DRENTORKOL-3810 file (N, C-alpha, C; in nm, 4 decimals):
REM DRENTORKOL-3810
@n.u->-3.5620; n.v->-2.2305; n.w->-3.5964; ca.u->-3.5970; ca.v->-2.1467; ca.w->-3.7091; c.u->-3.7191; c.v->-2.0630; c.w->-3.6733
@n.u->-3.7180; n.v->-1.9404; n.w->-3.7141; ca.u->-3.8227; ca.v->-1.8441; ca.w->-3.6820; c.u->-3.9603; c.v->-1.8903; c.w->-3.7300
@n.u->-3.9676; n.v->-1.9380; n.w->-3.8520; ca.u->-4.0961; ca.v->-1.9737; ca.w->-3.9085; c.u->-4.1624; c.v->-2.0865; c.w->-3.8289
@n.u->-4.0840; n.v->-2.1837; n.w->-3.7868; ca.u->-4.1409; ca.v->-2.2925; ca.w->-3.7090; c.u->-4.1885; c.v->-2.2425; c.w->-3.5735
@n.u->-4.1076; n.v->-2.1584; n.w->-3.5085; ca.u->-4.1490; ca.v->-2.1010; ca.w->-3.3800; c.u->-4.2773; c.v->-2.0207; c.w->-3.3990
@n.u->-4.2834; n.v->-1.9467; n.w->-3.5085; ca.u->-4.4003; ca.v->-1.8627; ca.w->-3.5367; c.u->-4.5261; c.v->-1.9480; c.w->-3.5449
@n.u->-4.5177; n.v->-2.0596; n.w->-3.6160; ca.u->-4.6358; ca.v->-2.1434; ca.w->-3.6321; c.u->-4.6792; c.v->-2.2035; c.w->-3.4993
@n.u->-4.5856; n.v->-2.2430; n.w->-3.4183; ca.u->-4.6187; ca.v->-2.2996; ca.w->-3.2874; c.u->-4.6796; c.v->-2.1919; c.w->-3.1991
@n.u->-4.6192; n.v->-2.0745; n.w->-3.1974; ca.u->-4.6697; ca.v->-1.9664; ca.w->-3.1137; c.u->-4.8050; c.v->-1.9152; c.w->-3.1627
@n.u->-4.8252; n.v->-1.9180; n.w->-3.2918; ca.u->-4.9500; ca.v->-1.8663; ca.w->-3.3465; c.u->-5.0695; c.v->-1.9455; c.w->-3.2941
@n.u->-5.0541; n.v->-2.0745; n.w->-3.2842; ca.u->-5.1608; ca.v->-2.1595; ca.w->-3.2328; c.u->-5.1903; c.v->-2.1235; c.w->-3.0872
@n.u->-5.0851; n.v->-2.0941; n.w->-3.0110; ca.u->-5.1011; ca.v->-2.0665; ca.w->-2.8693; c.u->-5.1327; c.v->-1.9222; c.w->-2.8354
@n.u->-5.1449; n.v->-1.8359; n.w->-2.9350; ca.u->-5.1728; ca.v->-1.6955; ca.w->-2.9066; c.u->-5.3192; c.v->-1.6778; c.w->-2.8670
@n.u->-5.3384; n.v->-1.6536; n.w->-2.7406; ca.u->-5.4728; ca.v->-1.6284; ca.w->-2.6899; c.u->-5.4700; c.v->-1.4983; c.w->-2.6120
@n.u->-5.5834; n.v->-1.4412; n.w->-2.5912; ca.u->-5.5908; ca.v->-1.3162; ca.w->-2.5168; c.u->-5.6239; c.v->-1.2016; c.w->-2.6098
@n.u->-5.6121; n.v->-1.0822; n.w->-2.5546; ca.u->-5.6480; ca.v->-0.9657; ca.w->-2.6349; c.u->-5.5384; c.v->-0.9288; c.w->-2.7338
@n.u->-5.5661; n.v->-0.8331; n.w->-2.8177; ca.u->-5.4730; ca.v->-0.7912; ca.w->-2.9218; c.u->-5.3399; c.v->-0.7424; c.w->-2.8699
@n.u->-5.3415; n.v->-0.6704; n.w->-2.7584; ca.u->-5.2166; ca.v->-0.6181; ca.w->-2.7021; c.u->-5.1271; c.v->-0.7298; c.w->-2.6500
@n.u->-5.1867; n.v->-0.8328; n.w->-2.5926; ca.u->-5.1073; ca.v->-0.9465; ca.w->-2.5454; c.u->-5.0443; c.v->-1.0194; c.w->-2.6630
@n.u->-5.1202; n.v->-1.0380; n.w->-2.7698; ca.u->-5.0679; ca.v->-1.1033; ca.w->-2.8899; c.u->-4.9533; c.v->-1.0214; c.w->-2.9491
@n.u->-4.9739; n.v->-0.8915; n.w->-2.9558; ca.u->-4.8718; ca.v->-0.8020; ca.w->-3.0113; c.u->-4.7450; c.v->-0.8073; c.w->-2.9267
@n.u->-4.7585; n.v->-0.8061; n.w->-2.7954; ca.u->-4.6432; ca.v->-0.8112; ca.w->-2.7057; c.u->-4.5668; c.v->-0.9428; c.w->-2.7232
@n.u->-4.6401; n.v->-1.0514; n.w->-2.7393; ca.u->-4.5743; ca.v->-1.1807; ca.w->-2.7613; c.u->-4.5008; c.v->-1.1832; c.w->-2.8946
@n.u->-4.5627; n.v->-1.1261; n.w->-2.9965; ca.u->-4.5018; ca.v->-1.1229; ca.w->-3.1298; c.u->-4.3750; c.v->-1.0378; c.w->-3.1271
@n.u->-4.3782; n.v->-0.9242; n.w->-3.0571; ca.u->-4.2601; ca.v->-0.8390; ca.w->-3.0451; c.u->-4.1472; c.v->-0.9147; c.w->-2.9752
@n.u->-4.1793; n.v->-0.9830; n.w->-2.8671; ca.u->-4.0783; ca.v->-1.0610; ca.w->-2.7947; c.u->-4.0197; c.v->-1.1700; c.w->-2.8845
@n.u->-4.1035; n.v->-1.2325; n.w->-2.9637; ca.u->-4.0603; ca.v->-1.3373; ca.w->-3.0560; c.u->-3.9628; c.v->-1.2811; c.w->-3.1602
@n.u->-3.9957; n.v->-1.1654; n.w->-3.2170; ca.u->-3.9097; ca.v->-1.1033; ca.w->-3.3175; c.u->-3.7781; c.v->-1.0587; c.w->-3.2547
@n.u->-3.7829; n.v->-0.9977; n.w->-3.1365; ca.u->-3.6610; ca.v->-0.9531; ca.w->-3.0692; c.u->-3.5687; c.v->-1.0710; c.w->-3.0394
@n.u->-3.6250; n.v->-1.1806; n.w->-2.9965; ca.u->-3.5449; ca.v->-1.3002; ca.w->-2.9692; c.u->-3.4811; c.v->-1.3505; c.w->-3.0988
@n.u->-3.5574; n.v->-1.3524; n.w->-3.2061; ca.u->-3.5109; ca.v->-1.3972; ca.w->-3.3369; c.u->-3.3945; c.v->-1.3107; c.w->-3.3865
@n.u->-3.4035; n.v->-1.1793; n.w->-3.3644; ca.u->-3.3005; ca.v->-1.0861; ca.w->-3.4121; c.u->-3.1824; c.v->-1.0724; c.w->-3.3162
@n.u->-3.1922; n.v->-1.1258; n.w->-3.1961; ca.u->-3.0910; ca.v->-1.1024; ca.w->-3.0929; c.u->-2.9499; c.v->-1.1469; c.w->-3.1319
@n.u->-2.9371; n.v->-1.2446; n.w->-3.2182; ca.u->-2.8041; ca.v->-1.2920; ca.w->-3.2577; c.u->-2.7499; c.v->-1.2194; c.w->-3.3808
@n.u->-2.8207; n.v->-1.1173; n.w->-3.4268; ca.u->-2.7799; ca.v->-1.0452; ca.w->-3.5473; c.u->-2.7392; c.v->-0.9015; c.w->-3.5152
@n.u->-2.7024; n.v->-0.8283; n.w->-3.6207; ca.u->-2.6684; ca.v->-0.6864; ca.w->-3.6079; c.u->-2.7894; c.v->-0.5985; c.w->-3.6349
@n.u->-2.9074; n.v->-0.6571; n.w->-3.6277; ca.u->-3.0318; ca.v->-0.5866; ca.w->-3.6574; c.u->-3.1190; c.v->-0.5834; c.w->-3.5319
@n.u->-3.1836; n.v->-0.4690; n.w->-3.5075; ca.u->-3.2748; ca.v->-0.4600; ca.w->-3.3941; c.u->-3.4122; c.v->-0.4124; c.w->-3.4414
@n.u->-3.5124; n.v->-0.4475; n.w->-3.3649; ca.u->-3.6495; ca.v->-0.4087; ca.w->-3.3943; c.u->-3.6744; c.v->-0.2679; c.w->-3.3429
@n.u->-3.7268; n.v->-0.1815; n.w->-3.4303; ca.u->-3.7607; ca.v->-0.0449; ca.w->-3.3902; c.u->-3.9094; c.v->-0.0353; c.w->-3.3632
@n.u->-3.9901; n.v->-0.0871; n.w->-3.4568; ca.u->-4.1343; ca.v->-0.0818; ca.w->-3.4350; c.u->-4.2052; c.v->-0.1972; c.w->-3.5047
@n.u->-4.3133; n.v->-0.2412; n.w->-3.4423; ca.u->-4.3981; ca.v->-0.3480; ca.w->-3.4947; c.u->-4.5411; c.v->-0.3142; c.w->-3.4576
@n.u->-4.6276; n.v->-0.3103; n.w->-3.5575; ca.u->-4.7683; ca.v->-0.2834; ca.w->-3.5339; c.u->-4.8478; c.v->-0.4127; c.w->-3.5388
@n.u->-4.8376; n.v->-0.4827; n.w->-3.6516; ca.u->-4.9014; ca.v->-0.6126; ca.w->-3.6704; c.u->-4.8353; c.v->-0.6813; c.w->-3.7887
@n.u->-4.8738; n.v->-0.8054; n.w->-3.8158; ca.u->-4.8063; ca.v->-0.8798; ca.w->-3.9225; c.u->-4.8443; c.v->-0.8300; c.w->-4.0622
@n.u->-4.9456; n.v->-0.7461; n.w->-4.0726; ca.u->-4.9864; ca.v->-0.6905; ca.w->-4.2014; c.u->-4.9159; c.v->-0.5590; c.w->-4.2335
@n.u->-4.8558; n.v->-0.4964; n.w->-4.1348; ca.u->-4.7893; ca.v->-0.3675; ca.w->-4.1529; c.u->-4.6383; c.v->-0.3857; c.w->-4.1626
@n.u->-4.5708; n.v->-0.2930; n.w->-4.2329; ca.u->-4.4247; ca.v->-0.3017; ca.w->-4.2409; c.u->-4.3608; c.v->-0.2952; c.w->-4.1013
@n.u->-4.2534; n.v->-0.3684; n.w->-4.0862; ca.u->-4.1787; ca.v->-0.3724; ca.w->-3.9603; c.u->-4.0544; c.v->-0.2875; c.w->-3.9768
@n.u->-4.0311; n.v->-0.1970; n.w->-3.8831; ca.u->-3.9147; ca.v->-0.1086; ca.w->-3.8912; c.u->-3.7982; c.v->-0.1721; c.w->-3.8162
@n.u->-3.6844; n.v->-0.1830; n.w->-3.8874; ca.u->-3.5625; ca.v->-0.2404; ca.w->-3.8306; c.u->-3.4519; c.v->-0.1364; c.w->-3.8300
@n.u->-3.3496; n.v->-0.1602; n.w->-3.7477; ca.u->-3.2344; ca.v->-0.0696; ca.w->-3.7419; c.u->-3.1064; c.v->-0.1515; c.w->-3.7343
@n.u->-3.0065; n.v->-0.1070; n.w->-3.8090; ca.u->-2.8751; ca.v->-0.1708; ca.w->-3.8070; c.u->-2.8009; c.v->-0.1247; c.w->-3.6814
@n.u->-2.7467; n.v->-0.2185; n.w->-3.6063; ca.u->-2.6724; ca.v->-0.1851; ca.w->-3.4851; c.u->-2.5359; c.v->-0.1264; c.w->-3.5181
@n.u->-2.4867; n.v->-0.1498; n.w->-3.6401; ca.u->-2.3542; ca.v->-0.0995; ca.w->-3.6790; c.u->-2.3574; c.v->0.0457; c.w->-3.7259
@n.u->-2.4502; n.v->0.0785; n.w->-3.8154; ca.u->-2.4501; ca.v->0.2130; ca.w->-3.8740; c.u->-2.5707; c.v->0.2974; c.w->-3.8341
@n.u->-2.6715; n.v->0.2362; n.w->-3.7730; ca.u->-2.7891; ca.v->0.3104; ca.w->-3.7289; c.u->-2.8964; c.v->0.3292; c.w->-3.8344
@n.u->-2.8731; n.v->0.2803; n.w->-3.9549; ca.u->-2.9702; ca.v->0.2948; ca.w->-4.0638; c.u->-3.1005; c.v->0.2221; c.w->-4.0296
@n.u->-3.2141; n.v->0.2841; n.w->-4.0620; ca.u->-3.3452; ca.v->0.2244; ca.w->-4.0384; c.u->-3.4164; c.v->0.2014; c.w->-4.1700
@n.u->-3.4871; n.v->0.0893; n.w->-4.1788; ca.u->-3.5632; ca.v->0.0557; ca.w->-4.2979; c.u->-3.6792; c.v->-0.0351; c.w->-4.2599
@n.u->-3.7672; n.v->-0.0591; n.w->-4.3563; ca.u->-3.8861; ca.v->-0.1404; ca.w->-4.3334; c.u->-3.8769; c.v->-0.2722; c.w->-4.4095
@n.u->-3.9307; n.v->-0.3774; n.w->-4.3496; ca.u->-3.9448; ca.v->-0.5066; ca.w->-4.4169; c.u->-4.0844; c.v->-0.5602; c.w->-4.3853
@n.u->-4.1314; n.v->-0.6483; n.w->-4.4700; ca.u->-4.2582; ca.v->-0.7151; ca.w->-4.4446; c.u->-4.2380; c.v->-0.8314; c.w->-4.3494
@n.u->-4.3430; n.v->-0.8701; n.w->-4.2819; ca.u->-4.3349; ca.v->-0.9806; ca.w->-4.1874; c.u->-4.2933; c.v->-1.1090; c.w->-4.2577
@n.u->-4.3442; n.v->-1.1320; n.w->-4.3783; ca.u->-4.3110; ca.v->-1.2536; ca.w->-4.4530; c.u->-4.1617; c.v->-1.2595; c.w->-4.4859
@n.u->-4.1014; n.v->-1.1454; n.w->-4.5161; ca.u->-3.9575; ca.v->-1.1403; ca.w->-4.5449; c.u->-3.8786; c.v->-1.1750; c.w->-4.4196
@n.u->-3.9178; n.v->-1.1184; n.w->-4.3092; ca.u->-3.8496; ca.v->-1.1434; ca.w->-4.1822; c.u->-3.8645; c.v->-1.2887; c.w->-4.1397
@n.u->-3.9770; n.v->-1.3466; n.w->-4.1737; ca.u->-4.0045; ca.v->-1.4855; ca.w->-4.1388; c.u->-3.9084; c.v->-1.5819; c.w->-4.2106
@n.u->-3.8691; n.v->-1.5458; n.w->-4.3326; ca.u->-3.7827; ca.v->-1.6322; ca.w->-4.4132; c.u->-3.6373; c.v->-1.6267; c.w->-4.3708
@n.u->-3.5883; n.v->-1.5052; n.w->-4.3387; ca.u->-3.4487; ca.v->-1.4899; ca.w->-4.2982; c.u->-3.4287; c.v->-1.3533; c.w->-4.2335
@n.u->-3.3193; n.v->-1.3418; n.w->-4.1599; ca.u->-3.2839; ca.v->-1.2131; ca.w->-4.1009; c.u->-3.2237; c.v->-1.1284; c.w->-4.2119
@n.u->-3.2819; n.v->-1.0128; n.w->-4.2401; ca.u->-3.2307; ca.v->-0.9293; ca.w->-4.3492; c.u->-3.0983; c.v->-0.8627; c.w->-4.3128
@n.u->-3.0225; n.v->-0.8303; n.w->-4.4153; ca.u->-2.8995; ca.v->-0.7538; ca.w->-4.3970; c.u->-2.9302; c.v->-0.6063; c.w->-4.4136
@n.u->-2.8481; n.v->-0.5233; n.w->-4.3554; ca.u->-2.8650; ca.v->-0.3783; ca.w->-4.3659; c.u->-2.8406; c.v->-0.3337; c.w->-4.5107
@n.u->-2.9360; n.v->-0.2632; n.w->-4.5715; ca.u->-2.9180; ca.v->-0.2156; ca.w->-4.7084; c.u->-2.8058; c.v->-0.1126; c.w->-4.7215
@n.u->-2.7752; n.v->-0.0393; n.w->-4.6146; ca.u->-2.6690; ca.v->0.0608; ca.w->-4.6209; c.u->-2.5310; c.v->-0.0046; c.w->-4.6080
@n.u->-2.5181; n.v->-0.1011; n.w->-4.5194; ca.u->-2.3897; ca.v->-0.1709; ca.w->-4.5018; c.u->-2.3631; c.v->-0.2688; c.w->-4.6155
@n.u->-2.4682; n.v->-0.3102; n.w->-4.6836; ca.u->-2.4588; ca.v->-0.4049; ca.w->-4.7954; c.u->-2.5232; c.v->-0.3419; c.w->-4.9183
@n.u->-2.4500; n.v->-0.2550; n.w->-4.9893; ca.u->-2.5079; ca.v->-0.1794; ca.w->-5.1019; c.u->-2.5718; c.v->-0.2663; c.w->-5.2092
@n.u->-2.5217; n.v->-0.3870; n.w->-5.2286; ca.u->-2.5792; ca.v->-0.4760; ca.w->-5.3292; c.u->-2.7260; c.v->-0.5035; c.w->-5.2970
@n.u->-2.7568; n.v->-0.5201; n.w->-5.1718; ca.u->-2.8946; ca.v->-0.5465; ca.w->-5.1286; c.u->-2.9833; c.v->-0.4255; c.w->-5.1573
@n.u->-2.9308; n.v->-0.3062; n.w->-5.1306; ca.u->-3.0071; ca.v->-0.1833; ca.w->-5.1554; c.u->-3.0376; c.v->-0.1701; c.w->-5.3045
@n.u->-2.9394; n.v->-0.1997; n.w->-5.3891; ca.u->-2.9589; ca.v->-0.1904; ca.w->-5.5336; c.u->-3.0642; c.v->-0.2893; c.w->-5.5792
@n.u->-3.0652; n.v->-0.4100; n.w->-5.5246; ca.u->-3.1654; ca.v->-0.5094; ca.w->-5.5615; c.u->-3.3038; c.v->-0.4639; c.w->-5.5197
@n.u->-3.3154; n.v->-0.4020; n.w->-5.4016; ca.u->-3.4452; ca.v->-0.3531; ca.w->-5.3534; c.u->-3.4976; c.v->-0.2415; c.w->-5.4426
@n.u->-3.4083; n.v->-0.1540; n.w->-5.4899; ca.u->-3.4499; ca.v->-0.0413; ca.w->-5.5740; c.u->-3.4948; c.v->-0.0874; c.w->-5.7116
@n.u->-3.4444; n.v->-0.2004; n.w->-5.7580; ca.u->-3.4827; ca.v->-0.2535; ca.w->-5.8885; c.u->-3.6230; c.v->-0.3119; c.w->-5.8871
@n.u->-3.6723; n.v->-0.3499; n.w->-5.7729; ca.u->-3.8042; ca.v->-0.4145; ca.w->-5.7642; c.u->-3.9161; c.v->-0.3164; c.w->-5.7745
END
């Protein structure tokens, strides 16, 4: 599970900011590798993370906490999800 890996890796994150960021990107890419979603951009855990659907190419943003809980579905391929997001 991503969250457990995150907690273990967080303790072991040493070095400068760029090394931490590179490790976090690798962690997210590994987490998403079994899905239809790919990572487009990651700045830090406080900033929105840009994802892209491998099926339709749609790009959107999610928070790190959302990604930590589960792999999101594409809002364009799953219109119900998009409607729920717009209601919030």
